[in-house]
Phi, psi and omega in degrees: 000138180290155180300319181293318177298320179294320177296318176298317178297321177296318179296322178293317177300316180296319178295315181296320178297317181294324176293322178293317181300319182295338180267346184264146174270320179254132183243146172276178184302313181299317182292317180295320179296319177297315179301319182274344184076030180245160172287159179295324181291321179294321179292319178300319176300320179295324178288320184294333177261006179056041178266351179225143179289138180203166178241129177267110183280320175210187182307320186239009184242120178234154178227157178233139175273122185302319180294326178291326177295316180301314179297318179300316180295320180294324182283345179260019181292135174252120180289145178284145176269124178271117182249127175264136183248126177255124181261123180292137177280150177296151179299135178097001176085189181269000000 
């Protein structure tokens, strides 16, 4: 398979996954990572430190509620700092 065709197939698979995720309430690790734009390992680290809400189905199986992920993202919002910049005028005015 040509490299471009393989890349196109990957993009189609990613798009289909994103469409599926938007319709589901409970997400697995891969779906939640895709939804958040994180790697699976980064998302797993967030669960191991209890920084993100999740449900443990069994010892190695976890799920995420999409609406809770949305709320988590909103509560972790960092406000932008507004900085005013003053540009000195040349001596003698304009």
